ZASE-367024 format. One record per atom (N, C-alpha, C, O, CB): residue in three letters; atom name; x, y, z. Coordinates in pm, 1 decimal. Atoms other than C-alpha are relative to their C-alpha. Glycine has a CB too. Layout:
REM ZASE-367024
+--------+-------+----------+----------+----------+
| residu | atome |       xx |       yy |       zz |
+--------+-------+----------+----------+----------+
|    ALA |    CA |        X |        Y |        Z |
...
+--------+-------+----------+----------+----------+
REM end
This chain:
REM ZASE-367024
+--------+-------+----------+----------+----------+
| residu | atome |       xx |       yy |       zz |
+--------+-------+----------+----------+----------+
|    ALA |     N |    142.4 |    -26.0 |     14.4 |
|    ALA |    CA |    590.8 |   -647.5 |   -985.0 |
|    ALA |     C |    -62.5 |     29.5 |    136.9 |
|    ALA |     O |   -148.8 |    116.6 |    148.6 |
|    ALA |    CB |    -70.3 |   -119.9 |    -67.1 |
|    LYS |     N |     56.8 |    -21.8 |   -133.0 |
|    LYS |    CA |    515.7 |   -669.7 |   -611.1 |
|    LYS |     C |     32.2 |    139.8 |     49.2 |
|    LYS |     O |    -53.7 |    207.2 |    105.9 |
|    LYS |    CB |     52.5 |   -104.4 |     99.3 |
|    LEU |     N |    -42.1 |   -132.2 |    -45.7 |
|    LEU |    CA |    711.0 |   -354.6 |   -537.1 |
|    LEU |     C |    -83.6 |    108.8 |    -66.6 |
|    LEU |     O |   -135.5 |    197.4 |      1.3 |
|    LEU |    CB |    149.3 |     22.2 |    -29.2 |
|    PHE |     N |     76.8 |   -101.1 |     73.0 |
|    PHE |    CA |    537.4 |   -150.8 |   -807.3 |
|    PHE |     C |   -146.7 |     -2.7 |     40.7 |
|    PHE |     O |   -207.0 |    102.1 |     63.9 |
|    PHE |    CB |     12.9 |    -21.8 |   -150.9 |
|    ALA |     N |    142.6 |     12.4 |    -32.0 |
|    ALA |    CA |    191.0 |   -284.8 |   -726.1 |
|    ALA |     C |    -32.2 |     53.2 |    138.8 |
|    ALA |     O |   -129.5 |    126.6 |    155.9 |
|    ALA |    CB |    -43.5 |   -145.2 |    -10.3 |
|    THR |     N |     31.0 |    -44.1 |   -136.1 |
|    THR |    CA |    208.1 |   -223.6 |   -352.3 |
|    THR |     C |     24.7 |    149.3 |     19.0 |
|    THR |     O |    -51.6 |    216.0 |     88.8 |
|    THR |    CB |     82.6 |    -78.7 |    100.2 |
|    GLU |     N |    -25.2 |   -143.5 |    -13.5 |
|    GLU |    CA |    363.6 |    122.1 |   -381.1 |
|    GLU |     C |   -106.7 |     81.7 |    -72.1 |
|    GLU |     O |   -147.9 |    186.9 |    -23.1 |
|    GLU |    CB |    138.6 |     35.1 |    -54.5 |
|    THR |     N |    105.6 |    -69.7 |     73.0 |
|    THR |    CA |    106.5 |    226.3 |   -641.4 |
|    THR |     C |   -132.5 |     -8.0 |     74.5 |
|    THR |     O |   -204.4 |     91.4 |     84.2 |
|    THR |    CB |    -15.0 |    -58.5 |   -140.5 |
|    ALA |     N |    124.7 |     15.5 |    -75.6 |
|    ALA |    CA |   -183.3 |     85.4 |   -438.9 |
|    ALA |     C |     -0.8 |     89.0 |    123.7 |
|    ALA |     O |   -103.9 |    146.9 |    157.7 |
|    ALA |    CB |    -20.1 |   -146.4 |     40.8 |
|    GLU |     N |     -7.8 |    -85.4 |   -118.6 |
|    GLU |    CA |    -62.7 |    271.1 |   -129.7 |
|    GLU |     C |    -17.0 |    146.7 |    -38.0 |
|    GLU |     O |    -83.0 |    221.8 |     33.8 |
|    GLU |    CB |    134.0 |    -20.9 |     72.8 |
|    ALA |     N |     12.9 |   -138.7 |     45.1 |
|    ALA |    CA |    -34.7 |    597.6 |   -323.5 |
|    ALA |     C |   -144.4 |     32.6 |    -37.5 |
|    ALA |     O |   -194.2 |    140.7 |     -6.1 |
|    ALA |    CB |     92.5 |     26.1 |   -119.8 |
|    VAL |     N |    139.7 |    -20.2 |     39.1 |
|    VAL |    CA |   -385.5 |    557.0 |   -466.9 |
|    VAL |     C |    -89.5 |      6.3 |    123.1 |
|    VAL |     O |   -176.1 |     93.3 |    132.6 |
|    VAL |    CB |    -46.9 |   -112.5 |    -94.1 |
|    CYS |     N |     80.4 |      0.1 |   -123.0 |
|    CYS |    CA |   -535.2 |    472.0 |   -126.9 |
|    CYS |     C |     24.0 |    126.3 |     81.7 |
|    CYS |     O |    -70.2 |    183.1 |    136.9 |
|    CYS |    CB |     31.8 |   -123.8 |     84.9 |
|    SER |     N |    -30.5 |   -122.6 |    -74.0 |
|    SER |    CA |   -357.8 |    764.7 |     36.9 |
|    SER |     C |    -68.4 |    120.7 |    -63.4 |
|    SER |     O |   -121.0 |    207.0 |      6.9 |
|    SER |    CB |    151.6 |     22.5 |      6.1 |
|    ALA |     N |     67.3 |   -110.1 |     69.5 |
|    ALA |    CA |   -492.5 |   1001.3 |   -228.5 |
|    ALA |     C |   -150.8 |     -4.8 |     23.3 |
|    ALA |     O |   -214.6 |     98.8 |     41.9 |
|    ALA |    CB |     30.2 |     -5.1 |   -150.8 |
|    ALA |     N |    143.9 |     14.5 |    -24.5 |
|    ALA |    CA |   -843.6 |    861.6 |   -181.8 |
|    ALA |     C |    -35.8 |     40.9 |    142.3 |
|    ALA |     O |   -138.0 |    105.9 |    164.3 |
|    ALA |    CB |    -44.4 |   -144.6 |    -25.8 |
|    ILE |     N |     24.7 |    -38.3 |   -139.5 |
|    ILE |    CA |   -821.4 |    903.5 |    195.7 |
|    ILE |     C |      9.8 |    151.6 |     14.9 |
|    ILE |     O |    -70.8 |    211.9 |     85.7 |
|    ILE |    CB |    100.6 |    -70.2 |     95.2 |
|    GLN |     N |    -11.6 |   -146.0 |     -4.6 |
|    GLN |    CA |   -703.2 |   1262.5 |    149.9 |
|    GLN |     C |   -123.2 |     66.4 |    -60.9 |
|    GLN |     O |   -168.7 |    170.2 |    -12.8 |
|    GLN |    CB |    126.7 |     46.1 |    -73.7 |
|    THR |     N |    118.8 |    -54.5 |     64.8 |
|    THR |    CA |   -998.4 |   1323.3 |    -81.4 |
|    THR |     C |   -121.9 |    -10.1 |     90.6 |
|    THR |     O |   -201.5 |     83.5 |     98.5 |
|    THR |    CB |    -26.4 |    -72.3 |   -131.3 |
|    LEU |     N |    115.9 |     21.2 |    -86.8 |
|    LEU |    CA |  -1251.1 |   1179.1 |    164.1 |
|    LEU |     C |     14.7 |     66.2 |    136.3 |
|    LEU |     O |    -83.8 |     83.0 |    208.2 |
|    LEU |    CB |    -23.3 |   -147.3 |     18.6 |
|    GLY |     N |    -21.7 |    -61.0 |   -131.2 |
|    GLY |    CA |  -1094.3 |   1343.2 |    466.7 |
|    GLY |     C |    -20.1 |   -101.6 |    110.6 |
|    GLY |     O |     28.9 |   -214.1 |    101.0 |
|    GLY |    CB |    -93.7 |    118.8 |     20.4 |
|    GLY |     N |     21.8 |     87.4 |   -115.4 |
|    GLY |    CA |  -1207.2 |   1192.1 |    797.0 |
|    GLY |     C |    -78.1 |   -125.6 |    -32.9 |
|    GLY |     O |    -62.8 |   -227.5 |     34.4 |
|    GLY |    CB |    -71.4 |     74.9 |    107.2 |
|    TYR |     N |     77.6 |    117.7 |     37.4 |
|    TYR |    CA |  -1447.1 |    954.8 |    623.2 |
|    TYR |     C |     89.2 |   -113.8 |    -49.4 |
|    TYR |     O |     48.5 |   -230.0 |    -46.1 |
|    TYR |    CB |   -101.4 |     36.5 |   -107.4 |
|    GLY |     N |    -91.9 |    103.2 |     47.1 |
|    GLY |    CA |  -1147.0 |    769.4 |    481.9 |
|    GLY |     C |     49.0 |    -92.1 |    110.1 |
|    GLY |     O |     97.4 |   -201.9 |     82.7 |
|    GLY |    CB |    117.2 |     63.7 |    -66.5 |
|    TYR |     N |    -48.0 |     78.9 |   -113.7 |
|    TYR |    CA |  -1062.4 |    642.6 |    830.5 |
|    TYR |     C |   -112.3 |    -70.4 |     75.0 |
|    TYR |     O |    -86.2 |   -147.9 |    167.0 |
|    TYR |    CB |     75.8 |     88.7 |     95.4 |
|    VAL |     N |    114.8 |     58.2 |    -69.7 |
|    VAL |    CA |  -1413.8 |    539.9 |    936.9 |
|    VAL |     C |    -25.6 |   -139.6 |    -54.5 |
|    VAL |     O |    -25.5 |   -160.5 |   -175.9 |
|    VAL |    CB |   -126.6 |     89.3 |    -15.5 |
|    SER |     N |     18.3 |    139.1 |     43.9 |
|    SER |    CA |  -1479.5 |    166.5 |    927.5 |
|    SER |     C |   -131.6 |    -22.2 |    -73.5 |
|    SER |     O |   -153.3 |   -131.0 |   -126.9 |
|    SER |    CB |      6.8 |    -92.8 |    119.1 |
|    ASP |     N |    124.8 |     12.9 |     75.8 |
|    ASP |    CA |  -1824.1 |    230.5 |    773.5 |
|    ASP |     C |     25.0 |      4.2 |   -150.6 |
|    ASP |     O |    -59.7 |    -38.5 |   -229.0 |
|    ASP |    CB |    -97.7 |    110.9 |     39.5 |
|    PHE |     N |    -33.7 |    -10.7 |    141.1 |
|    PHE |    CA |  -1651.1 |    296.0 |    442.1 |
|    PHE |     C |    103.2 |   -107.0 |    -35.6 |
|    PHE |     O |    193.6 |   -133.8 |     43.5 |
|    PHE |    CB |     53.6 |    141.8 |    -33.6 |
|    PRO |     N |    -92.5 |    109.0 |     36.7 |
|    PRO |    CA |  -1467.8 |     18.1 |    251.2 |
|    PRO |     C |    144.4 |     44.7 |    -18.6 |
|    PRO |     O |    235.4 |    -38.1 |    -14.1 |
|    PRO |    CB |    -46.9 |    -65.2 |   -126.8 |
|    LEU |     N |   -136.5 |    -47.9 |     22.1 |
|    LEU |    CA |  -1164.5 |    238.7 |    190.1 |
|    LEU |     C |     90.5 |    -27.6 |    119.1 |
|    LEU |     O |    209.0 |    -55.9 |    101.7 |
|    LEU |    CB |     -1.0 |    148.4 |    -29.8 |
|    GLU |     N |    -79.2 |     26.2 |   -121.0 |
|    GLU |    CA |  -1048.7 |    192.9 |    549.1 |
|    GLU |     C |     56.5 |   -141.5 |     -3.3 |
|    GLU |     O |    173.4 |   -162.3 |     29.1 |
|    GLU |    CB |    -85.8 |     20.4 |    127.2 |
|    ARG |     N |    -43.9 |    139.9 |      7.6 |
|    ARG |    CA |  -1029.8 |   -185.1 |    499.8 |
|    ARG |     C |    101.5 |    -19.9 |   -113.0 |
|    ARG |     O |    201.2 |    -90.1 |    -96.5 |
|    ARG |    CB |   -121.3 |    -93.2 |    -20.9 |
|    ILE |     N |    -90.9 |     12.3 |    114.2 |
|    ILE |    CA |   -863.7 |   -155.7 |    160.1 |
|    ILE |     C |    137.8 |     55.3 |     36.2 |
|    ILE |     O |    240.1 |     -4.3 |      2.6 |
|    ILE |    CB |    -57.1 |     74.2 |   -123.6 |
|    TYR |     N |   -128.0 |    -59.9 |    -38.6 |
|    TYR |    CA |   -596.2 |     73.7 |    303.8 |
|    TYR |     C |     76.3 |    -91.5 |     95.2 |
|    TYR |     O |    197.8 |   -106.5 |     81.9 |
|    TYR |    CB |    -22.2 |    137.2 |     65.2 |
|    ARG |     N |    -66.8 |     93.5 |    -92.2 |
|    ARG |    CA |   -522.3 |   -172.6 |    586.8 |
|    ARG |     C |     55.8 |   -119.4 |    -75.9 |
|    ARG |     O |    167.2 |   -163.9 |    -48.4 |
|    ARG |    CB |    -97.8 |    -48.2 |    109.4 |
|    ASP |     N |    -46.6 |    114.2 |     78.9 |
|    ASP |    CA |   -496.4 |   -458.3 |    336.6 |
|    ASP |     C |    123.9 |     35.5 |    -82.2 |
|    ASP |     O |    216.4 |    -44.9 |    -94.1 |
|    ASP |    CB |   -111.5 |    -49.3 |    -92.5 |
|    VAL |     N |   -115.5 |    -44.4 |     78.8 |
|    VAL |    CA |   -256.1 |   -258.9 |    119.8 |
|    VAL |     C |    123.5 |     10.5 |     88.5 |
|    VAL |     O |    232.5 |    -29.2 |     47.3 |
|    VAL |    CB |    -29.0 |    135.7 |    -67.8 |
|    ARG |     N |   -113.3 |    -12.1 |    -92.2 |
|    ARG |    CA |    -34.8 |   -183.5 |    420.8 |
|    ARG |     C |     56.7 |   -137.8 |     34.8 |
|    ARG |     O |    178.2 |   -153.8 |     46.0 |
|    ARG |    CB |    -42.9 |     73.8 |    128.5 |
|    VAL |     N |    -46.6 |    135.9 |    -29.4 |
|    VAL |    CA |    -18.5 |   -556.1 |    502.1 |
|    VAL |     C |     74.1 |    -57.1 |   -120.3 |
|    VAL |     O |    175.6 |   -124.8 |   -104.1 |
|    VAL |    CB |   -118.7 |    -91.6 |     38.4 |
|    CYS |     N |    -66.1 |     50.4 |    121.1 |
|    CYS |    CA |     72.1 |   -636.9 |    140.9 |
|    CYS |     C |    140.6 |     57.0 |    -15.1 |
|    CYS |     O |    228.7 |     -8.8 |    -70.3 |
|    CYS |    CB |    -83.1 |     33.9 |   -123.9 |
|    GLN |     N |   -133.9 |    -58.7 |      8.5 |
|    GLN |    CA |    367.9 |   -399.6 |    165.9 |
|    GLN |     C |     98.5 |    -73.2 |     89.8 |
|    GLN |     O |    218.4 |    -73.8 |     61.8 |
|    GLN |    CB |     -4.4 |    148.0 |     37.4 |
|    ILE |     N |    -86.9 |     70.2 |    -94.2 |
|    ILE |    CA |    506.1 |   -603.5 |    455.4 |
|    ILE |     C |     15.8 |   -146.8 |    -38.9 |
|    ILE |     O |    122.9 |   -204.4 |    -20.1 |
|    ILE |    CB |    -55.6 |     11.1 |    142.4 |
|    TYR |     N |      0.7 |    141.9 |     33.4 |
|    TYR |    CA |    416.1 |   -952.8 |    329.4 |
|    TYR |     C |    109.0 |    -30.4 |   -103.0 |
|    TYR |     O |    123.6 |     42.4 |   -201.2 |
|    TYR |    CB |   -138.6 |    -42.6 |    -53.6 |
|    GLU |     N |   -110.8 |     44.0 |     86.3 |
|    GLU |    CA |    710.4 |  -1131.7 |    161.8 |
|    GLU |     C |    109.0 |    105.1 |    -12.9 |
|    GLU |     O |    174.1 |    114.4 |   -117.0 |
|    GLU |    CB |    -52.2 |    -35.4 |   -137.9 |
|    GLY |     N |   -108.1 |    -97.8 |      0.4 |
|    GLY |    CA |    947.9 |   -850.4 |    251.6 |
|    GLY |     C |    -49.2 |    140.8 |    -23.8 |
|    GLY |     O |   -137.3 |    164.5 |   -106.5 |
|    GLY |    CB |    101.2 |    -35.7 |   -104.2 |
|    THR |     N |     36.9 |   -140.1 |     17.2 |
|    THR |    CA |    919.3 |   -476.9 |    283.4 |
|    THR |     C |     47.9 |     50.2 |   -135.5 |
|    THR |     O |    120.7 |    -19.3 |   -206.4 |
|    THR |    CB |     58.9 |     86.4 |    113.4 |
|    SER |     N |    -41.7 |    -58.7 |    127.5 |
|    SER |    CA |    967.9 |   -248.9 |    -14.3 |
|    SER |     C |    151.3 |     13.3 |     -7.7 |
|    SER |     O |    209.9 |     -5.9 |   -114.3 |
|    SER |    CB |    -65.5 |    136.7 |    -19.7 |
|    ASP |     N |   -146.1 |    -10.5 |     -0.2 |
|    ASP |    CA |   1329.1 |   -192.4 |     90.1 |
|    ASP |     C |     65.6 |   -134.4 |    -29.2 |
|    ASP |     O |    163.9 |   -140.8 |   -103.1 |
|    ASP |    CB |     49.2 |     53.6 |    134.4 |
|    VAL |     N |    -53.3 |    134.2 |     26.2 |
|    VAL |    CA |   1394.7 |   -567.3 |     91.6 |
|    VAL |     C |    -21.0 |    -36.4 |   -146.4 |
|    VAL |     O |     67.7 |    -94.1 |   -209.3 |
|    VAL |    CB |    -67.4 |   -105.2 |     92.1 |
|    GLN |     N |     26.9 |     28.9 |    140.8 |
|    GLN |    CA |   1230.6 |   -599.5 |   -250.2 |
|    GLN |     C |     97.1 |     75.6 |    -90.9 |
|    GLN |     O |    141.0 |     21.6 |   -192.4 |
|    GLN |    CB |   -145.2 |     36.6 |    -35.3 |
|    LYS |     N |    -96.3 |    -77.5 |     79.2 |
|    LYS |    CA |   1457.7 |   -322.9 |   -385.3 |
|    LYS |     C |    137.5 |    -66.2 |      1.3 |
|    LYS |     O |    206.6 |    -68.5 |   -100.6 |
|    LYS |    CB |     10.4 |    144.1 |     53.5 |
|    ILE |     N |   -128.7 |     70.1 |    -10.0 |
|    ILE |    CA |   1763.3 |   -512.6 |   -259.9 |
|    ILE |     C |     -1.0 |   -125.1 |    -87.0 |
|    ILE |     O |     96.2 |   -153.0 |   -157.2 |
|    ILE |    CB |     30.9 |    -37.5 |    147.0 |
|    ILE |     N |     11.8 |    122.1 |     80.9 |
|    ILE |    CA |   1641.4 |   -834.9 |   -423.3 |
|    ILE |     C |      7.4 |     33.9 |   -148.5 |
|    ILE |     O |     75.4 |    -34.7 |   -224.8 |
|    ILE |    CB |   -132.4 |    -73.9 |     31.4 |
|    ILE |     N |     -1.3 |    -41.0 |    140.6 |
|    ILE |    CA |   1580.3 |   -654.3 |   -753.3 |
|    ILE |     C |    140.0 |     43.4 |    -41.7 |
|    ILE |     O |    186.2 |      7.9 |   -150.2 |
|    ILE |    CB |   -100.7 |    114.2 |    -24.2 |
|    THR |     N |   -135.4 |    -47.2 |     30.5 |
|    THR |    CA |   1923.0 |   -488.0 |   -741.1 |
|    THR |     C |     96.3 |   -116.5 |    -16.2 |
|    THR |     O |    180.0 |   -115.4 |   -106.4 |
|    THR |    CB |     50.0 |     94.0 |    109.8 |
|    ARG |     N |    -88.5 |    117.4 |      9.9 |
|    ARG |    CA |   2097.2 |   -821.0 |   -682.1 |
|    ARG |     C |    -26.9 |    -80.3 |   -126.6 |
|    ARG |     O |     64.5 |   -141.1 |   -182.3 |
|    ARG |    CB |    -17.2 |    -90.1 |    122.5 |
|    ALA |     N |     35.3 |     76.6 |    119.3 |
|    ALA |    CA |   1910.1 |   -978.4 |   -973.6 |
|    ALA |     C |     50.7 |     66.3 |   -128.2 |
|    ALA |     O |     65.0 |      1.0 |   -231.5 |
|    ALA |    CB |   -150.8 |    -17.8 |     -7.5 |
|    LEU |     N |    -48.2 |    -70.8 |    120.0 |
|    LEU |    CA |   2035.7 |   -712.3 |  -1213.8 |
|    LEU |     C |    143.5 |    -25.1 |    -18.2 |
|    LEU |     O |    203.4 |     25.3 |   -113.2 |
|    LEU |    CB |    -25.2 |    149.0 |      7.9 |
+--------+-------+----------+----------+----------+
REM end
């Protein structure tokens, strides 16, 4: 669940930043903070690659 959630959140945030252009990176908009939080979630408790290894071993 963590792997799917973080990868999906990162894809959605990236699409939103592309839509907003430069405004997506300005700290005046909440998207900048959300994107940083999503990036941290991808690292917390193991990167996506580590999560894939854990899932593979569990199968």
